[in-house]
DRENRO-540241 format. One record per residue: y negated, x negated, z of N, C-alpha, C in turn. Coordinates in Angstrom, 3 decimals. Example, Ala and Ser with C-alpha at 12.3 -4.5 7.8 and 13.67 -1.06 7.14 Angstrom:
DRENRO-540241
PT      n_y      n_x      n_z     ca_y     ca_x     ca_z      c_y      c_x      c_z
PT    5.690  -13.190    7.800    4.500  -12.300    7.800    3.300  -13.200    7.800
PT    2.250  -12.850    7.080    1.060  -13.670    7.140   -0.030  -12.900    7.870
***
This chain:
DRENRO-540241
PT      n_y      n_x      n_z     ca_y     ca_x     ca_z      c_y      c_x      c_z
PT    1.205   -0.821    0.000    0.000    0.000    0.000   -1.259   -0.858    0.000
PT   -1.192   -2.043    0.603   -2.392   -2.864    0.743   -2.988   -3.251   -0.608
PT   -2.125   -3.599   -1.592   -2.650   -4.004   -2.890   -3.424   -2.868   -3.537
PT   -2.871   -1.674   -3.456   -3.565   -0.521   -4.017   -4.902   -0.320   -3.329
PT   -4.912   -0.465   -2.007   -6.142   -0.264   -1.248   -7.206   -1.268   -1.662
PT   -6.815   -2.517   -1.840   -7.786   -3.539   -2.202   -8.415   -3.249   -3.560
PT   -7.616   -2.696   -4.482   -8.170   -2.335   -5.786   -9.212   -1.231   -5.650
PT   -8.939   -0.283   -4.758   -9.819    0.873   -4.677  -11.168    0.548   -4.058
PT  -11.231   -0.385   -3.121  -12.509   -0.644   -2.476  -13.471   -1.377   -3.403
PT  -12.997   -1.861   -4.561  -13.883   -2.505   -5.526  -14.564   -1.502   -6.445
PT  -14.191   -0.241   -6.391  -14.781    0.771   -7.259  -16.163    1.171   -6.770
PT  -16.970    1.665   -7.696  -18.290    2.171   -7.339  -18.184    3.617   -6.871
PT  -18.940    3.994   -5.824  -18.871    5.375   -5.332  -19.354    6.376   -6.381
PT  -18.771    7.558   -6.351  -19.223    8.639   -7.225  -20.600    9.115   -6.781
PT  -21.433    9.606   -7.703  -22.754   10.137   -7.330  -22.626   11.310   -6.358
PT  -23.646   11.479   -5.526  -23.620   12.587   -4.566  -23.821   13.922   -5.285
PT  -23.057   14.936   -4.909  -23.207   16.257   -5.533  -24.336   17.059   -4.899
PT  -24.611   18.208   -5.471  -25.563   19.138   -4.877  -25.037   19.607   -3.530
PT  -25.870   19.661   -2.507  -25.390   20.059   -1.166  -24.881   21.495   -1.141
PT  -23.951   21.743   -0.230  -23.466   23.096    0.033  -24.474   23.856    0.883
PT  -24.435   25.167    0.792  -25.241   26.006    1.688  -24.581   26.166    3.051
PT  -23.260   26.057    3.077  -22.475   26.268    4.293  -21.739   24.981    4.632
PT  -21.786   24.566    5.883  -21.122   23.336    6.305  -19.604   23.461    6.139
PT  -18.971   22.351    5.754  -17.526   22.367    5.582  -16.934   21.035    6.057
PT  -15.618   20.873    5.844  -14.849   19.786    6.442  -14.045   19.059    5.372
PT  -13.953   17.748    5.491  -12.971   16.972    4.736  -11.733   16.844    5.616
PT  -10.660   17.515    5.236   -9.471   17.601    6.086   -8.562   16.384    5.997
PT   -8.914   15.396    5.150   -8.023   14.232    5.022   -8.768   13.098    4.335
PT   -9.048   12.031    5.086   -9.763   10.872    4.540   -9.233    9.594    5.157
PT   -9.440    8.492    4.437   -9.085    7.149    4.910  -10.348    6.280    4.814
PT  -11.213    6.415    5.787  -12.526    5.773    5.710  -12.423    4.253    5.800
PT  -11.405    3.752    6.481  -11.294    2.299    6.619  -11.104    1.618    5.271
PT  -10.515    2.327    4.296  -10.339    1.752    2.969  -11.642    1.835    2.187
PT  -12.450    2.838    2.472  -13.759    2.958    1.833  -14.668    1.817    2.267
PT  -14.670    1.513    3.569  -15.656    0.570    4.110  -15.112   -0.841    4.321
PT  -13.796   -0.962    4.580  -13.190   -2.264    4.893  -13.912   -2.950    6.052
PT  -14.176   -2.164    7.111  -14.905   -2.658    8.284  -14.209   -2.207    9.560
PT  -14.805   -2.570   10.691  -14.368   -2.023   11.972  -14.774   -0.544   12.058
PT  -14.089    0.242   12.891  -14.343    1.690   12.922  -15.722    2.099   13.426
PT  -16.393    1.228   14.153  -17.726    1.576   14.662  -18.843    0.882   13.883
PT  -18.524    0.342   12.695  -19.498   -0.425   11.916  -20.547    0.484   11.270
PT  -21.743   -0.036   11.003  -22.786    0.757   10.342  -22.350    1.316    8.994
PT  -21.488    0.605    8.285  -21.020    1.093    6.990  -20.289    2.429    7.125
PT  -19.549    2.591    8.221  -18.873    3.862    8.473  -19.917    4.955    8.684
PT  -20.949    4.642    9.457  -22.019    5.599    9.698  -22.692    6.046    8.417
PT  -22.867    5.125    7.469  -23.510    5.482    6.201  -22.637    6.448    5.393
PT  -21.317    6.229    5.405  -20.409    7.154    4.711  -20.488    8.541    5.334
PT  -20.520    8.596    6.661  -20.602    9.884    7.350  -21.946   10.563    7.099
PT  -23.015    9.792    7.054  -24.338   10.375    6.817  -24.444   10.910    5.389
PT  -23.896   10.198    4.418  -23.881   10.713    3.051  -23.138   12.043    2.979
PT  -22.011   12.131    3.684  -21.254   13.381    3.700  -22.077   14.506    4.332
PT  -22.729   14.213    5.448  -23.570   15.229    6.113  -24.688   15.702    5.201
PT  -25.210   14.788    4.394  -26.349   15.137    3.541  -25.993   16.174    2.487
PT  -24.683   16.320    2.185  -24.272   17.324    1.188  -23.484   18.464    1.834
PT  -23.496   18.515    3.175  -22.912   19.651    3.872  -21.533   19.437    4.465
PT  -21.032   18.199    4.452  -19.724   17.906    5.040  -19.950   17.202    6.369
PT  -19.870   17.981    7.449  -20.274   17.455    8.758  -19.102   17.168    9.684
PT  -17.862   17.340    9.222  -16.670   17.035   10.016  -15.612   16.396    9.110
PT  -14.869   15.453    9.682  -13.871   14.701    8.902  -12.643   14.475    9.760
PT  -11.458   14.611    9.142  -10.205   14.212    9.782   -9.792   12.878    9.173
PT   -9.770   11.847    9.997   -9.405   10.487    9.596   -7.905   10.312    9.843
PT   -7.167    9.970    8.790   -5.711   10.102    8.807   -5.004    8.750    8.800
PT   -3.936    8.657    9.588   -3.193    7.417    9.758   -2.033    7.255    8.800
PT   -1.683    5.981    8.525   -0.515    5.691    7.681    0.284    4.490    8.177
PT   -0.158    3.819    9.240    0.606    2.728    9.839    0.248    2.665   11.319
PT    0.996    1.867   12.069    0.712    1.760   13.502   -0.677    1.160   13.735
PT   -0.983    0.053   13.067   -2.276   -0.594   13.279   -3.425    0.252   12.757
PT   -3.257    0.829   11.570   -4.333    1.636   11.008   -4.525    2.932   11.799
PT   -3.451    3.456   12.407   -3.599    4.641   13.262   -4.437    4.316   14.496
PT   -4.311    3.097   15.005   -5.199    2.677   16.106   -6.655    2.687   15.632
PT   -6.885    2.235   14.398   -8.235    2.256   13.798   -8.747    3.688   13.759
PT   -7.892    4.618   13.373   -8.287    6.032   13.297   -8.741    6.553   14.659
PT   -7.997    6.219   15.685   -8.355    6.680   17.031   -9.696    6.089   17.446
PT   -9.913    4.808   17.160  -11.189    4.180   17.517  -12.351    4.806   16.752
PT  -12.119    5.174   15.496  -13.177    5.833   14.738  -13.513    7.182   15.361
PT  -12.486    7.938   15.732  -12.711    9.250   16.350  -13.422    9.114   17.694
PT  -13.179    8.016   18.401  -13.886    7.760   19.662  -15.344    7.376   19.411
PT  -15.600    6.735   18.266  -16.909    6.142   18.013  -17.917    7.089   17.388
PT  -17.420    8.109   16.675  -18.314    8.973   15.902  -18.055   10.439   16.228
PT  -19.112   11.189   16.543  -18.930   12.625   16.790  -18.495   13.343   15.514
PT  -17.776   14.418   15.700  -17.306   15.250   14.585  -16.315   14.543   13.674
PT  -15.625   13.528   14.220  -14.487   12.904   13.539  -13.276   13.055   14.450
PT  -12.190   13.572   13.893  -10.916   13.652   14.600   -9.899   12.764   13.894
PT   -8.830   12.421   14.609   -7.836   11.500   14.065   -6.472   12.167   13.925
PT   -5.724   11.682   12.936   -4.296   11.940   12.809   -3.601   10.583   12.809
PT   -2.398   10.515   13.365   -1.690    9.231   13.468   -0.255    9.398   12.973
PT    0.245    8.357   12.275    1.609    8.427   11.744    1.956    7.139   11.012
PT    3.229    7.043   10.635    3.698    6.053    9.676    3.893    6.767    8.340
PT    3.192    6.327    7.334    3.314    6.881    5.989    4.768    6.766    5.515
PT    5.253    7.713    4.709    6.638    7.610    4.247    6.943    6.370    3.423
PT    5.954    5.720    2.847    6.198    4.438    2.187    6.172    3.274    3.167
PT    5.527    3.472    4.300    5.421    2.432    5.330    6.683    2.381    6.182
PT    7.151    3.552    6.604    8.248    3.627    7.575    9.513    2.873    7.149
PT    9.945    2.945    5.887   11.199    2.279    5.532   11.130    0.758    5.489
PT    9.931    0.185    5.491    9.815   -1.263    5.263    9.222   -2.023    6.449
PT    8.838   -1.340    7.525    8.284   -2.056    8.669    9.368   -2.893    9.350
PT    8.953   -3.954   10.023    9.912   -4.867   10.646   10.678   -4.202   11.776
PT    9.993   -3.361   12.558   10.620   -2.709   13.710   10.170   -1.256   13.752
PT   10.940   -0.398   13.117   10.555    1.005   13.007   10.436    1.666   14.373
PT   11.357    1.397   15.274   11.315    2.033   16.590   10.073    1.616   17.373
PT    9.690    0.356   17.259    8.493   -0.108   17.967    7.244    0.573   17.402
PT    7.170    0.715   16.084    6.005    1.363   15.478    5.975    2.848   15.801
PT    7.137    3.486   15.813    7.179    4.897   16.195    6.730    5.085   17.642
PT    7.074    4.126   18.500    6.648    4.203   19.906    5.120    4.118   20.004
PT    4.499    3.298   19.176    3.034    3.207   19.155    2.429    4.543   18.728
PT    2.994    5.142   17.693    2.491    6.440   17.220    2.659    7.499   18.306
PT    3.781    7.483   18.987    4.018    8.468   20.045    3.004    8.321   21.172
PT    2.608    7.116   21.487    1.610    6.905   22.537    0.222    7.340   22.054
PT   -0.136    6.967   20.830   -1.430    7.371   20.280   -1.544    8.888   20.186
PT   -0.438    9.562   19.949   -0.446   11.020   19.763   -0.958   11.758   20.993
PT   -0.913   11.114   22.138   -1.365   11.741   23.380   -2.887   11.734   23.526
PT   -3.567   10.955   22.699   -5.018   10.798   22.833   -5.720   12.124   22.532
PT   -6.743   12.482   23.308   -7.395   13.781   23.099   -8.115   13.920   21.766
PT   -8.501   12.822   21.124   -9.166   12.919   19.814   -8.157   12.906   18.662
PT   -6.888   12.734   18.966   -5.831   12.853   17.962   -5.387   14.305   17.928
PT   -5.527   14.935   16.774   -5.233   16.362   16.669   -4.143   16.671   15.648
PT   -3.558   15.628   15.056   -2.487   15.864   14.091   -1.582   14.643   14.021
PT   -0.348   14.887   13.594    0.618   13.832   13.326    0.768   13.749   11.808
PT    0.292   12.655   11.251    0.332   12.520    9.805   -0.490   11.320    9.354
PT   -0.241   10.801    8.135    0.550   11.547    7.204    1.983   11.018    7.181
PT    2.895   11.948    7.272    4.321   11.657    7.251    4.946   12.497    6.150
PT    6.230   12.317    5.908    6.882   13.119    4.885    7.828   12.282    4.060
PT    7.915   12.605    2.765    8.819   11.911    1.844    8.075   11.553    0.571
PT    8.398   10.372    0.035    7.789    9.899   -1.207    8.859    9.177   -2.002
PT    9.394    9.848   -3.017   10.454    9.250   -3.826    9.888    8.510   -5.031
PT    8.576    8.514   -5.195    7.947    7.792   -6.299    7.952    6.300   -6.030
PT    7.655    5.901   -4.784    7.555    4.481   -4.458    8.705    3.955   -3.608
PT    9.509    4.839   -3.021   10.586    4.387   -2.144   11.924    4.457   -2.875
PT   12.610    3.333   -2.956   13.884    3.279   -3.672   14.944    4.099   -2.939
PT   15.947    4.602   -3.655   16.967    5.462   -3.045   17.634    4.857   -1.816
PT   17.828    3.549   -1.796   18.506    2.921   -0.665   17.729    3.070    0.639
PT   16.414    3.310    0.544   15.590    3.413    1.752   15.212    4.858    2.090
PT   15.689    5.807    1.322   15.240    7.183    1.521   15.791    7.819    2.798
PT   16.968    7.415    3.228   17.496    7.961    4.483   16.660    7.483    5.670
PT   16.217    6.251    5.623   15.326    5.724    6.668   13.997    6.483    6.653
PT   13.528    6.821    5.473   12.312    7.608    5.341   12.495    9.000    5.938
PT   13.633    9.627    5.680   13.911   10.945    6.243   14.004   10.883    7.767
PT   14.598    9.813    8.281   14.678    9.646    9.733   13.284    9.605   10.351
PT   12.385    8.835    9.741   11.010    8.763   10.244   10.337   10.127   10.177
PT   10.532   10.829    9.079    9.953   12.170    8.924   10.426   13.084   10.053
PT   11.712   13.062   10.333   12.244   13.909   11.409   11.636   13.547   12.756
PT   11.469   12.260   13.003   10.860   11.824   14.270    9.426   12.329   14.380
PT    8.680   12.299   13.295    7.305   12.792   13.312    7.253   14.307   13.510
PT    8.185   15.020   12.911    8.247   16.472   13.117    8.470   16.775   14.598
PT    9.417   16.077   15.194    9.703   16.286   16.620    8.490   15.948   17.472
PT    7.780   14.877   17.108    6.590   14.476   17.865    5.505   15.536   17.779
PT    5.261   16.043   16.580    4.231   17.080   16.418    4.521   18.281   17.298
PT    5.782   18.658   17.372    6.140   19.808   18.207    6.021   19.475   19.691
PT    6.372   18.264   20.061    6.341   17.908   21.482    4.923   17.824   22.029
PT    3.963   17.415   21.185    2.566   17.334   21.638    1.753   18.542   21.198
PT    2.396   19.476   20.487    1.772   20.714   20.017    0.526   20.427   19.188
PT    0.715   19.580   18.170   -0.368   19.262   17.251    0.096   19.471   15.818
PT   -0.846   19.590   14.920   -0.529   19.857   13.519    0.274   18.711   12.912
PT    1.085   19.052   11.914    1.845   18.077   11.143    1.224   17.987    9.751
PT    0.883   16.771    9.314    0.273   16.551    8.005    1.288   15.845    7.115
PT    1.671   16.523    6.033    2.780   16.066    5.194    2.287   15.427    3.907
PT    2.856   14.253    3.618    2.733   13.604    2.316    4.019   13.896    1.553
PT    3.891   14.508    0.384    5.054   14.897   -0.422    4.818   14.465   -1.856
PT    5.581   13.475   -2.291    5.467   13.036   -3.686    6.855   12.932   -4.303
PT    7.086   13.720   -5.326    8.366   13.744   -6.042    9.535   14.029   -5.112
PT    9.292   14.831   -4.089   10.342   15.106   -3.092   10.244   16.539   -2.573
PT    9.744   17.450   -3.382    9.419   18.790   -2.909   10.581   19.470   -2.192
PT   11.749   19.534   -2.858   12.869   20.274   -2.270   13.340   19.638   -0.971
PT   13.425   18.329   -0.943   13.891   17.664    0.275   12.911   17.844    1.426
PT   11.600   17.801    1.133   10.609   18.033    2.189   10.790   19.422    2.783
PT   10.913   20.420    1.930   11.084   21.794    2.406   12.388   21.948    3.176
PT   13.440   21.293    2.711   14.737   21.406    3.384   14.735   20.725    4.746
PT   14.083   19.569    4.847   13.992   18.895    6.151   13.191   19.751    7.134
PT   12.089   20.315    6.682   11.308   21.196    7.551   12.146   22.382    8.029
PT   12.946   22.926    7.132   13.784   24.070    7.489   14.847   23.668    8.504
PT   15.487   22.532    8.275   16.579   22.112    9.158   16.080   21.668   10.530
PT   14.917   21.034   10.567   14.382   20.539   11.838   13.590   21.605   12.584
PT   13.065   22.586   11.838   12.157   23.574   12.426   10.729   23.074   12.321
PT    9.982   23.654   11.408    8.615   23.175   11.170    7.719   23.479   12.356
PT    6.775   22.581   12.665    5.772   22.894   13.690    4.968   24.135   13.314
PT    4.364   24.748   14.301    3.590   25.976   14.061    2.448   25.740   13.083
PT    1.898   24.522   13.087    0.798   24.176   12.173    1.277   23.048   11.259
PT    1.712   23.416   10.069    2.263   22.461    9.106    1.400   22.464    7.855
PT    0.870   21.286    7.504   -0.108   21.153    6.420    0.454   20.266    5.313
PT    0.462   20.770    4.088    0.817   19.954    2.931   -0.452   19.306    2.401
PT   -0.617   18.025    2.736   -1.772   17.249    2.283   -1.677   17.000    0.778
PT   -2.832   17.067    0.097   -2.899   16.829   -1.348   -1.758   17.552   -2.053
PT   -1.731   18.855   -1.892   -0.631   19.658   -2.428   -0.380   19.296   -3.887
PT    0.909   19.087   -4.220    1.251   18.626   -5.569    2.342   19.467   -6.215
PT    2.696   20.581   -5.581    3.729   21.432   -6.143    3.180   22.435   -7.135
PT    4.070   23.315   -7.587    3.671   24.340   -8.546    3.501   25.680   -7.845
PT    3.313   26.739   -8.631    3.099   28.060   -8.060    4.332   28.560   -7.315
PT    5.529   28.273   -7.845    6.764   28.721   -7.187    6.897   28.098   -5.800
PT    6.630   26.803   -5.699    6.686   26.147   -4.394    5.605   26.698   -3.471
PT    4.423   26.950   -4.033    3.329   27.501   -3.223    3.739   28.832   -2.595
PT    4.419   29.680   -3.369    4.863   30.967   -2.825    5.804   30.767   -1.642
PT    6.708   29.793   -1.763    7.638   29.517   -0.659    6.889   29.011    0.566
PT    5.935   28.107    0.354    5.148   27.575    1.475    4.329   28.680    2.141
PT    3.716   29.524    1.335    2.899   30.615    1.873    3.748   31.539    2.724
PT    4.937   31.862    2.233    5.835   32.752    2.976    6.216   32.167    4.329
PT    6.357   30.846    4.386    6.745   30.183    5.630    5.552   29.908    6.549
PT    4.344   30.225    6.094    3.166   30.044    6.924    2.563   28.658    6.863
PT    2.977   27.825    5.906    2.434   26.485    5.793    1.016   26.536    5.221
PT    0.247   25.499    5.510   -1.123   25.361    5.027   -1.119   24.427    3.820
PT   -1.823   24.792    2.764   -1.893   23.965    1.567   -3.297   23.401    1.421
PT   -3.381   22.079    1.343   -4.651   21.379    1.239   -4.769   20.775   -0.161
PT   -5.879   21.066   -0.841   -6.062   20.626   -2.219   -7.131   19.538   -2.288
PT   -6.859   18.534   -3.125   -7.747   17.383   -3.287   -8.350   17.382   -4.696
PT   -8.946   16.257   -5.072   -9.588   16.142   -6.370   -8.643   16.317   -7.539
PT   -7.337   16.145   -7.312   -6.342   16.359   -8.359   -6.434   17.768   -8.941
PT   -6.905   18.719   -8.154   -7.068   20.093   -8.624   -7.956   20.161   -9.864
PT   -8.907   19.246   -9.964   -9.886   19.262  -11.063   -9.409   18.515  -12.300
PT   -8.291   17.795  -12.204   -7.837   16.963  -13.317   -7.314   17.837  -14.459
PT   -7.544   17.413  -15.682   -7.134   18.189  -16.848   -5.624   18.349  -16.933
PT   -4.883   17.382  -16.383   -3.429   17.430  -16.477   -2.780   18.153  -15.306
PT   -3.525   19.021  -14.597   -2.995   19.677  -13.398   -3.053   21.203  -13.482
PT   -2.588   21.817  -14.569   -2.623   23.282  -14.634   -1.764   23.950  -13.568
PT   -0.666   23.298  -13.159    0.202   23.889  -12.132   -0.532   24.011  -10.805
PT   -1.376   23.026  -10.486   -2.155   23.105   -9.245   -3.147   24.254   -9.296
PT   -3.741   24.459  -10.451   -4.730   25.531  -10.581   -4.069   26.914  -10.465
PT   -2.834   27.026  -10.944   -2.108   28.277  -10.746   -1.758   28.459   -9.279
PT   -1.367   27.372   -8.615   -0.976   27.448   -7.199   -2.154   27.829   -6.310
PT   -3.326   27.226   -6.557   -4.456   27.453   -5.647   -4.918   28.903   -5.672
PT   -4.681   29.599   -6.773   -5.073   30.999   -6.872   -4.233   31.899   -5.967
PT   -3.059   31.425   -5.568   -2.132   32.244   -4.791   -2.339   32.139   -3.288
PT   -3.014   31.088   -2.833   -3.045   30.771   -1.410   -4.003   31.696   -0.665
PT   -3.523   32.405    0.361   -4.441   33.215    1.174   -5.521   32.334    1.801
PT   -6.691   32.908    2.003   -7.812   32.131    2.547   -7.475   31.438    3.854
PT   -6.660   32.079    4.698   -6.378   31.487    6.000   -5.279   30.423    5.958
PT   -4.761   30.098    4.756   -3.769   29.036    4.610   -4.258   27.931    3.675
PT   -5.570   27.787    3.572   -6.163   26.901    2.569   -7.051   25.849    3.230
PT   -6.917   24.596    2.771   -7.805   23.510    3.175   -8.265   22.751    1.936
PT   -9.300   21.921    2.131   -9.784   21.043    1.066   -9.941   19.639    1.640
PT   -9.709   18.634    0.805   -9.747   17.235    1.255  -10.150   16.339    0.103
PT  -10.525   15.104    0.450  -10.774   14.112   -0.599   -9.620   13.127   -0.746
PT   -8.894   12.827    0.341   -7.961   11.700    0.363   -8.701   10.417    0.029
PT   -9.962   10.333    0.457  -10.778    9.138    0.215   -9.987    7.888    0.609
PT  -10.097    6.840   -0.208  -10.988    6.630   -1.358  -10.342    6.951   -2.705
PT   -9.223    7.680   -2.653   -8.466    7.967   -3.863   -8.897    9.298   -4.482
PT   -8.525    9.528   -5.739   -8.535   10.846   -6.371   -9.916   11.490   -6.461
PT  -10.915   10.731   -6.808  -12.246   11.322   -6.987  -12.169   12.456   -8.006
PT  -12.815   13.592   -7.719  -12.720   14.744   -8.618  -13.510   14.531   -9.904
PT  -13.146   15.308  -10.910  -13.935   15.340  -12.137  -15.339   15.845  -11.813
PT  -16.360   15.336  -12.461  -16.336   14.449  -13.629  -16.379   12.967  -13.283
PT  -15.944   12.601  -12.085  -16.078   11.214  -11.632  -14.726   10.563  -11.375
PT  -13.691   11.051  -12.034  -12.363   10.480  -11.848  -12.392    8.975  -12.106
PT  -11.793    8.216  -11.179  -11.786    6.763  -11.289  -12.822    6.082  -10.426
PT  -13.809    6.848   -9.931  -14.812    6.281   -9.026  -14.238    6.182   -7.616
PT  -14.937    5.440   -6.747  -14.576    5.407   -5.336  -14.876    6.771   -4.726
PT  -13.890    7.388   -4.153  -14.035    8.716   -3.572  -14.453    8.611   -2.112
PT  -15.328    9.498   -1.666  -15.750    9.569   -0.270  -15.809   11.035    0.146
PT  -15.915   11.321    1.449  -15.990   12.719    1.885  -17.139   13.510    1.271
PT  -18.166   12.835    0.786  -19.295   13.524    0.165  -18.907   14.242   -1.126
PT  -17.705   13.998   -1.638  -17.271   14.654   -2.873  -16.631   16.022   -2.643
PT  -16.481   16.438   -1.402  -15.896   17.760   -1.120  -16.623   18.891   -1.867
PT  -17.965   18.916   -1.937  -18.608   20.018   -2.660  -18.140   20.163   -4.107
PT  -17.858   19.051   -4.784  -17.372   19.148   -6.154  -16.009   19.833   -6.211
PT  -15.135   19.504   -5.272  -13.810   20.130   -5.244  -13.929   21.604   -4.867
PT  -14.768   21.890   -3.876  -14.940   23.270   -3.435  -15.504   24.157   -4.542
PT  -16.474   23.665   -5.282  -17.060   24.472   -6.362  -16.013   24.767   -7.432
PT  -15.201   23.782   -7.751  -14.137   23.991   -8.725  -13.129   25.001   -8.193
PT  -12.763   24.869   -6.919  -11.807   25.780   -6.302  -12.332   27.211   -6.288
PT  -13.589   27.375   -5.946  -14.184   28.713   -5.906  -14.158   29.352   -7.286
PT  -14.451   28.564   -8.314  -14.447   29.104   -9.674  -13.037   29.517  -10.082
PT  -12.043   28.671   -9.782  -10.668   28.991  -10.150  -10.177   30.252   -9.439
PT  -10.581   30.410   -8.189  -10.121   31.554   -7.401  -10.981   32.801   -7.605
PT  -12.112   32.659   -8.309  -13.018   33.779   -8.481  -13.626   34.222   -7.165
PT  -14.013   33.232   -6.337  -14.449   33.504   -4.969  -15.868   32.995   -4.758
PT  -16.588   33.614   -3.866  -17.918   33.143   -3.490  -17.815   31.796   -2.782
PT  -18.621   30.840   -3.193  -18.545   29.484   -2.646  -18.820   29.468   -1.149
PT  -19.820   30.191   -0.699  -20.148   30.200    0.726  -19.016   30.805    1.546
PT  -18.402   31.863    1.042  -17.266   32.487    1.720  -16.110   31.510    1.821
PT  -15.833   30.796    0.741  -14.744   29.833    0.721  -14.995   28.699    1.710
PT  -16.197   28.143    1.702  -16.531   27.053    2.626  -16.418   27.502    4.074
PT  -16.874   28.715    4.367  -16.794   29.242    5.728  -15.345   29.399    6.170
PT  -14.507   29.953    5.287  -13.105   30.177    5.624  -12.385   28.855    5.879
PT  -12.625   27.863    5.025  -11.961   26.575    5.196  -12.449   25.874    6.455
PT  -13.733   25.969    6.732  -14.271   25.413    7.970  -13.588   26.039    9.185
PT  -13.441   27.361    9.160  -12.777   28.059   10.261  -11.309   27.656   10.372
PT  -10.652   27.481    9.233   -9.253   27.055    9.248   -9.095   25.699    9.920
PT   -9.997   24.768    9.599   -9.928   23.437   10.203  -10.102   23.493   11.713
PT  -11.033   24.285   12.166  -11.247   24.407   13.613  -10.021   25.039   14.284
PT   -9.374   25.979   13.601   -8.174   26.599   14.162   -7.005   25.612   14.211
PT   -6.869   24.811   13.184   -5.739   23.893   13.093   -5.906   22.639   13.954
PT   -7.128   22.117   13.986   -7.364   20.834   14.657   -8.130   20.976   15.963
PT   -8.669   22.151   16.230   -9.501   22.322   17.420  -10.935   21.917   17.166
PT  -11.747   21.980   18.221  -13.169   21.668   18.087  -13.369   20.189   17.748
PT  -14.300   19.931   16.832  -14.627   18.551   16.449  -15.686   17.954   17.381
PT  -16.353   18.769   18.149  -17.457   18.281   18.991  -16.946   17.417   20.135
***
């Protein structure tokens, strides 16, 4: 993951969009990759201020390794209206030197009051070879159990593993608050997730020309099961695909989502803001 991250921080940020009328939330970001600094550095403050300037006043900073999850917690301690999620990414878990030791770190961090979710965890068959997939599933199961034990949301990374992710959730018993980060399934999968009460979070991929299945899926999701995210610094929305993505790009995704759903933008932003507060608790 590190090589990919280093490539992304060299990109130029996308231009700031027109501000929203209603405040909203970026439900999934990796600010440390945007800034490449300590969590309390001025550069982090500038990213947060840019987001506030366009109406994004709350951010969920998401973990993918033991060390980076510690960074997430420190960021949430350092900046108001930032909450943390902690986990071992499904590409990280199979290759760490001591999986049990790293899981123990995540379990301890999960107790922190500014940590409101366990994620991102899940399955990724795009980058993980078949020989390591059972180890990946083991980590996923451990994270599911942790989310339930601390009564916090579960944030799922699912890439090329839709059926197995759904089956593991079914066999283990999904937490009450289960979120599919950067939803990548089709309308049929969306119907199954909706029926089970899962939350679907859409990123800049929704705006890509090659994503008609996502646009069909987003139209089906009830307002109370919908989130929006940037997955910063990845997946900048059109018309800025390829730029460095930051939480300030949420308005571009929201406007596209509102148009696809035939919904009032202010109503959509309000509903998603309320969903985030329900799922993660107060950001204050």
